PLY file of the C-alpha trace (Angstrom):
ply
format ascii 1.0
element vertex 422
property float x
property float y
property float z
element edge 421
property int vertex1
property int vertex2
end_header
0.00 0.00 0.00
1.47 3.37 -1.02
1.77 6.28 1.37
-0.79 8.31 -0.56
-3.27 5.44 -0.54
-2.78 4.84 3.19
-3.19 8.52 4.02
-6.41 8.78 2.02
-7.78 5.61 3.59
-7.19 6.92 7.11
-8.31 10.50 6.37
-11.46 10.17 8.55
-9.33 9.03 11.51
-6.92 11.92 10.96
-9.90 14.28 11.02
-11.40 12.78 14.17
-8.04 12.85 15.96
-7.24 16.30 14.58
-10.36 17.66 16.25
-8.50 17.06 19.52
-5.82 19.53 18.38
-8.44 21.96 17.15
-10.31 21.92 20.45
-7.04 22.22 22.36
-6.04 25.45 20.64
-9.70 26.50 20.55
-10.06 26.56 24.34
-6.80 28.52 24.76
-7.51 31.14 22.11
-11.24 31.09 22.88
-10.47 32.27 26.41
-7.79 34.68 25.23
-10.08 36.34 22.69
-13.00 36.68 25.11
-11.32 37.23 28.49
-12.02 40.96 28.54
-15.66 40.23 27.71
-15.87 37.78 30.61
-14.14 40.32 32.84
-16.71 42.99 32.05
-19.73 40.68 32.10
-18.91 38.94 35.39
-17.12 41.86 37.04
-13.79 40.01 37.35
-10.67 41.54 38.89
-7.22 41.39 37.25
-6.30 38.72 39.80
-9.28 36.58 38.82
-8.40 36.97 35.12
-4.93 35.64 35.92
-6.37 32.74 37.91
-8.64 31.73 35.03
-5.80 31.69 32.53
-3.41 29.98 34.94
-5.98 27.36 35.91
-6.66 26.53 32.25
-2.94 26.10 31.62
-2.51 23.92 34.72
-5.49 21.81 33.71
-4.08 21.26 30.20
-0.70 20.33 31.69
-2.28 17.91 34.17
-4.28 16.27 31.40
-1.15 15.86 29.27
0.87 14.34 32.11
-1.94 11.97 33.13
-2.88 10.92 29.59
-0.87 7.72 29.89
-2.52 6.75 33.19
-5.97 7.56 31.79
-5.44 5.39 28.72
-4.13 2.52 30.87
-7.09 2.77 33.27
-9.90 3.20 30.75
-8.23 1.69 27.72
-6.80 3.64 24.80
-9.84 3.54 22.54
-12.37 4.16 25.31
-10.35 7.21 26.41
-10.19 8.45 22.82
-13.96 8.10 22.51
-15.03 9.60 25.83
-12.75 12.57 26.55
-14.62 14.91 24.21
-17.82 14.54 26.21
-15.93 15.86 29.26
-14.74 18.79 27.15
-18.33 19.44 26.03
-19.51 19.34 29.64
-16.84 21.85 30.69
-17.74 24.18 27.81
-21.42 23.95 28.78
-20.59 24.95 32.36
-18.76 27.99 30.97
-21.76 28.90 28.83
-24.09 28.75 31.84
-21.69 30.33 34.34
-22.98 33.29 36.28
-19.97 33.85 38.49
-16.22 33.36 38.74
-16.18 29.93 40.48
-18.50 28.38 37.90
-16.48 29.72 34.96
-13.30 28.49 36.64
-14.76 24.99 37.09
-15.82 24.79 33.45
-12.40 25.87 32.20
-10.62 23.34 34.40
-12.79 20.48 33.14
-12.52 21.44 29.48
-8.79 22.16 29.80
-8.05 18.84 31.46
-9.98 16.96 28.79
-8.21 18.77 25.95
-4.79 18.25 27.55
-5.37 14.50 27.79
-7.06 14.15 24.42
-4.19 15.50 22.31
-1.54 12.87 23.19
-4.16 10.12 23.32
-5.43 11.06 19.85
-1.92 10.89 18.42
-1.37 7.56 20.16
-4.54 6.19 18.58
-3.21 7.20 15.16
0.06 5.38 15.85
-1.91 2.39 17.16
-4.15 2.12 14.11
-1.56 2.88 11.41
-0.19 -0.18 9.56
3.40 1.10 9.59
5.60 3.96 10.85
5.67 5.74 7.50
1.89 5.96 7.36
1.76 6.93 11.04
4.22 9.80 10.52
2.20 11.15 7.59
-1.01 10.99 9.58
0.43 12.60 12.70
1.93 15.47 10.70
-1.43 15.99 8.99
-3.11 16.70 12.34
-0.92 19.78 12.90
-3.06 21.90 10.60
-6.03 21.35 12.92
-4.23 23.26 15.70
-3.97 26.30 13.44
-7.59 25.84 12.36
-8.60 25.96 16.04
-6.70 29.20 16.55
-8.09 30.76 13.41
-11.68 29.63 14.06
-11.63 30.92 17.65
-10.49 34.37 16.54
-13.10 34.39 13.76
-15.87 33.45 16.20
-14.73 36.01 18.74
-14.55 38.70 16.03
-18.05 37.92 14.75
-19.60 38.17 18.22
-17.39 41.06 19.41
-20.25 43.56 19.04
-22.78 41.42 20.87
-24.04 43.04 24.04
-22.60 41.92 27.40
-20.86 38.56 27.71
-23.27 36.75 25.35
-20.60 36.69 22.64
-18.17 34.82 24.90
-20.88 32.30 25.78
-21.59 31.73 22.07
-17.89 30.99 21.42
-17.74 28.40 24.19
-21.08 26.98 23.10
-19.70 26.39 19.61
-16.57 24.71 21.02
-18.75 22.47 23.17
-20.93 21.59 20.20
-17.89 20.56 18.14
-16.68 18.40 21.05
-20.07 16.68 21.29
-20.05 15.95 17.56
-16.52 14.50 17.90
-17.72 12.26 20.76
-20.51 10.73 18.72
-18.33 10.43 15.59
-15.50 8.68 17.38
-17.79 6.41 19.37
-20.26 5.22 16.76
-18.35 5.24 13.46
-18.13 1.67 12.06
-15.07 2.70 10.07
-13.17 3.63 13.21
-14.00 0.28 14.80
-12.42 -1.41 11.78
-9.31 0.74 12.13
-9.04 -0.02 15.85
-9.42 -3.78 15.34
-6.81 -3.76 12.57
-4.54 -1.71 14.84
-4.85 -4.34 17.55
-3.58 -6.93 15.08
-0.66 -4.74 13.95
0.42 -4.02 17.53
0.04 -7.67 18.57
2.40 -8.67 15.75
4.93 -6.02 16.82
4.68 -7.11 20.46
5.40 -10.70 19.47
8.56 -9.55 17.67
9.70 -7.51 20.69
9.93 -4.25 18.74
7.62 -2.04 20.82
9.56 -1.61 24.06
9.65 2.03 25.11
12.48 3.67 27.04
11.53 6.24 29.67
13.35 9.55 29.46
14.55 9.15 33.08
16.18 5.83 32.23
17.79 7.39 29.16
19.28 10.27 31.16
20.44 8.22 34.15
22.06 5.55 31.97
23.70 8.12 29.68
27.21 6.72 29.09
28.30 9.18 26.38
29.72 11.82 28.71
26.32 13.30 29.44
25.31 13.68 25.79
21.56 13.21 26.28
21.55 15.16 29.54
23.16 18.17 27.83
20.73 17.99 24.92
17.78 17.63 27.29
18.80 20.65 29.40
19.30 22.88 26.36
15.94 21.88 24.87
13.92 22.26 28.08
15.49 25.65 28.94
14.84 26.91 25.41
11.28 25.58 25.31
10.25 26.84 28.75
11.58 30.35 28.00
9.97 30.40 24.57
6.68 29.04 25.91
6.44 31.67 28.66
6.28 34.37 26.00
4.25 32.33 23.50
1.68 31.55 26.18
1.57 35.19 27.24
0.88 36.46 23.72
-1.37 33.48 22.99
-3.62 33.78 26.02
-3.31 37.50 26.69
-2.88 39.11 23.26
-6.48 40.34 23.14
-6.25 41.39 26.80
-3.07 43.41 26.12
-4.60 45.15 23.12
-7.86 45.99 24.87
-5.95 47.37 27.86
-4.06 49.52 25.34
-7.45 51.03 24.34
-8.20 48.82 21.31
-11.82 47.83 20.79
-12.77 44.17 21.09
-13.30 44.07 17.31
-9.85 45.53 16.59
-8.21 43.17 19.09
-9.80 40.02 17.67
-9.38 41.23 14.09
-5.67 41.69 14.77
-5.56 38.10 15.99
-7.09 36.90 12.72
-4.57 38.81 10.61
-1.60 37.63 12.65
-2.79 34.02 12.48
-2.89 34.19 8.67
0.66 35.56 8.78
1.66 32.71 11.08
0.29 30.05 8.73
2.36 31.45 5.87
5.54 31.62 7.96
5.11 28.08 9.32
5.01 26.86 5.73
8.11 28.91 4.95
10.04 27.43 7.87
8.89 23.92 6.96
10.51 24.39 3.55
13.93 24.87 5.21
13.52 22.65 8.29
15.43 19.84 6.61
18.39 22.00 5.59
21.24 23.80 7.31
19.47 27.08 6.53
17.10 26.45 9.43
19.84 27.58 11.83
20.03 30.92 10.00
16.26 31.23 10.36
16.62 30.43 14.07
19.03 33.29 14.71
16.94 35.70 12.63
13.87 34.64 14.60
15.57 35.17 17.96
16.75 38.66 16.98
13.26 39.62 15.77
11.67 38.36 19.01
14.09 40.33 21.17
13.61 43.40 18.98
9.84 43.12 19.35
10.06 43.07 23.15
12.40 46.08 23.16
10.19 47.85 20.63
7.20 47.69 22.98
9.40 48.69 25.93
10.83 51.73 24.16
7.82 52.61 22.01
5.83 54.42 24.65
3.21 51.70 25.02
1.06 53.09 22.19
-1.50 50.82 20.55
0.12 51.14 17.11
3.57 50.17 18.45
2.16 47.23 20.43
0.35 45.85 17.35
3.43 46.35 15.15
5.76 44.65 17.63
3.36 41.75 18.25
3.32 41.25 14.48
7.14 41.19 14.50
7.11 38.75 17.41
4.81 36.45 15.41
7.36 36.43 12.59
10.28 35.51 14.85
8.12 33.08 16.77
7.70 30.82 13.73
11.45 30.57 13.08
12.68 30.09 16.66
9.87 28.39 18.54
7.64 25.33 18.57
8.64 24.12 15.10
12.37 23.93 15.72
11.78 22.51 19.23
9.97 19.54 17.69
12.76 19.05 15.13
15.44 19.14 17.82
13.59 16.65 20.02
12.96 14.22 17.18
16.58 14.32 16.02
18.32 14.27 19.39
16.81 11.28 21.20
16.20 7.59 20.39
12.78 6.98 18.89
11.79 4.74 21.81
12.24 7.63 24.27
10.74 10.52 22.31
7.16 10.14 23.55
8.08 10.19 27.25
10.66 12.95 26.66
8.22 15.25 24.88
5.47 14.43 27.38
7.62 15.57 30.30
8.95 18.69 28.55
5.46 19.71 27.39
3.88 19.10 30.80
6.65 20.84 32.76
6.53 23.81 30.41
2.76 24.12 30.75
2.99 24.16 34.55
5.60 26.94 34.36
3.28 28.87 32.06
0.40 28.31 34.45
2.34 29.84 37.32
3.40 32.76 35.14
-0.17 33.35 33.94
-1.25 34.07 37.52
0.66 37.37 37.43
0.59 38.12 33.68
-2.51 40.40 33.75
-0.78 42.55 36.37
2.51 42.57 34.40
0.97 43.60 31.06
-1.33 46.31 32.40
-0.86 49.61 30.56
1.17 51.29 33.29
3.62 48.35 33.62
3.89 46.81 30.16
6.99 48.78 29.12
9.05 47.64 32.11
7.75 44.09 31.70
8.97 43.95 28.11
12.56 44.56 29.22
12.22 41.43 31.33
10.72 39.56 28.38
13.73 40.58 26.27
15.90 38.96 28.94
13.88 35.74 28.64
14.46 35.78 24.87
18.20 36.16 25.54
18.21 33.07 27.77
16.39 31.05 25.10
18.90 32.31 22.52
21.82 31.08 24.61
20.19 27.67 25.15
19.34 27.38 21.45
22.85 28.36 20.36
24.41 25.76 22.64
21.92 23.22 21.30
23.00 23.90 17.73
26.66 23.51 18.73
25.94 20.22 20.52
24.18 18.87 17.45
27.25 19.69 15.37
29.55 18.14 17.99
27.62 14.87 18.14
26.81 14.73 14.43
23.07 15.09 14.99
20.81 16.52 12.32
23.64 17.09 9.89
21.72 18.06 6.75
22.74 18.58 3.18
0 1
1 2
2 3
3 4
4 5
5 6
6 7
7 8
8 9
9 10
10 11
11 12
12 13
13 14
14 15
15 16
16 17
17 18
18 19
19 20
20 21
21 22
22 23
23 24
24 25
25 26
26 27
27 28
28 29
29 30
30 31
31 32
32 33
33 34
34 35
35 36
36 37
37 38
38 39
39 40
40 41
41 42
42 43
43 44
44 45
45 46
46 47
47 48
48 49
49 50
50 51
51 52
52 53
53 54
54 55
55 56
56 57
57 58
58 59
59 60
60 61
61 62
62 63
63 64
64 65
65 66
66 67
67 68
68 69
69 70
70 71
71 72
72 73
73 74
74 75
75 76
76 77
77 78
78 79
79 80
80 81
81 82
82 83
83 84
84 85
85 86
86 87
87 88
88 89
89 90
90 91
91 92
92 93
93 94
94 95
95 96
96 97
97 98
98 99
99 100
100 101
101 102
102 103
103 104
104 105
105 106
106 107
107 108
108 109
109 110
110 111
111 112
112 113
113 114
114 115
115 116
116 117
117 118
118 119
119 120
120 121
121 122
122 123
123 124
124 125
125 126
126 127
127 128
128 129
129 130
130 131
131 132
132 133
133 134
134 135
135 136
136 137
137 138
138 139
139 140
140 141
141 142
142 143
143 144
144 145
145 146
146 147
147 148
148 149
149 150
150 151
151 152
152 153
153 154
154 155
155 156
156 157
157 158
158 159
159 160
160 161
161 162
162 163
163 164
164 165
165 166
166 167
167 168
168 169
169 170
170 171
171 172
172 173
173 174
174 175
175 176
176 177
177 178
178 179
179 180
180 181
181 182
182 183
183 184
184 185
185 186
186 187
187 188
188 189
189 190
190 191
191 192
192 193
193 194
194 195
195 196
196 197
197 198
198 199
199 200
200 201
201 202
202 203
203 204
204 205
205 206
206 207
207 208
208 209
209 210
210 211
211 212
212 213
213 214
214 215
215 216
216 217
217 218
218 219
219 220
220 221
221 222
222 223
223 224
224 225
225 226
226 227
227 228
228 229
229 230
230 231
231 232
232 233
233 234
234 235
235 236
236 237
237 238
238 239
239 240
240 241
241 242
242 243
243 244
244 245
245 246
246 247
247 248
248 249
249 250
250 251
251 252
252 253
253 254
254 255
255 256
256 257
257 258
258 259
259 260
260 261
261 262
262 263
263 264
264 265
265 266
266 267
267 268
268 269
269 270
270 271
271 272
272 273
273 274
274 275
275 276
276 277
277 278
278 279
279 280
280 281
281 282
282 283
283 284
284 285
285 286
286 287
287 288
288 289
289 290
290 291
291 292
292 293
293 294
294 295
295 296
296 297
297 298
298 299
299 300
300 301
301 302
302 303
303 304
304 305
305 306
306 307
307 308
308 309
309 310
310 311
311 312
312 313
313 314
314 315
315 316
316 317
317 318
318 319
319 320
320 321
321 322
322 323
323 324
324 325
325 326
326 327
327 328
328 329
329 330
330 331
331 332
332 333
333 334
334 335
335 336
336 337
337 338
338 339
339 340
340 341
341 342
342 343
343 344
344 345
345 346
346 347
347 348
348 349
349 350
350 351
351 352
352 353
353 354
354 355
355 356
356 357
357 358
358 359
359 360
360 361
361 362
362 363
363 364
364 365
365 366
366 367
367 368
368 369
369 370
370 371
371 372
372 373
373 374
374 375
375 376
376 377
377 378
378 379
379 380
380 381
381 382
382 383
383 384
384 385
385 386
386 387
387 388
388 389
389 390
390 391
391 392
392 393
393 394
394 395
395 396
396 397
397 398
398 399
399 400
400 401
401 402
402 403
403 404
404 405
405 406
406 407
407 408
408 409
409 410
410 411
411 412
412 413
413 414
414 415
415 416
416 417
417 418
418 419
419 420
420 421
């Protein structure tokens, strides 16, 4: 069976699993794009805004870290089928919330479900795929759904931005909950998926019999590292880079609309800016993908780091005006695509044995999310109009730390002959 034929055959499964990515980004951007609406409608303080964002991030991190335990307890396929109904329930609670505690509870439930669903969805793809080549093609195909979730959330928030009160925010979460409910019924009752799952059981049973499915934990890999700390050095560089990058990415992901509104932008302008920047991001991701397999990606990395640092300094020195903030956030989005999530994934895939990549990425992702959750508790206070300029000097320092970690990472790859591309 050719790769194209396999990919087309499993397209429905890619779509059903990709919805997990779409809902994951949807809940993050959905809250980001409507947080000022919730704040006005429910009379929330800056501290409560920070708690909501931090709690969502913690919930996503907890779901990601516990995904393995959930799938072992309930079974992989049952977890895949049922998690979306929990997401739908959480979104419904948000829709009906009349106070801060109720909104908080809904976000925690939906966030936990989305955090667990993403790794479980990708695991189901790997489980059902007949071979690694087909699995890789399917997994990479789900990435577009994350961007769709971001784009759709901004579109929805923009459309309802002129709706009176907090009704617009409730509509956004209602739509996310409706999509989750549809995904639940599709995953659970599709005869085609049952065929895929049964075939996957046969493929994995054959691999188990041949002894080719043993997974190495990342802790075992690091503690048994006998190459003069090679994997430990690579791990430290990657996790320092990713945590620093994610602190800023999470800030501008969850609080971009909040920052713009606090800088006197209307809700329509703030969400419309998000739409425009997301289109720019899609184009730049494609551009980086075209060089990700060449030595030119390192040049893009350094350009991206410089642009990110320049964007932070631009806001700090630009007087905090709305025009300067929008312009510098646009610049940050450019640098973000060249020295961010994309190159982190490439580094992780290249630097560690395939049997340890899942546990390695799971820990790095979960740890990073918890750091972002803690940071989100104080972010609304940090990015308020009267403090944002001073905060951006600190953010420029975070970019510098990520630049140092990334530079050392590139040198280590050259030293150990990793990712040496034509």
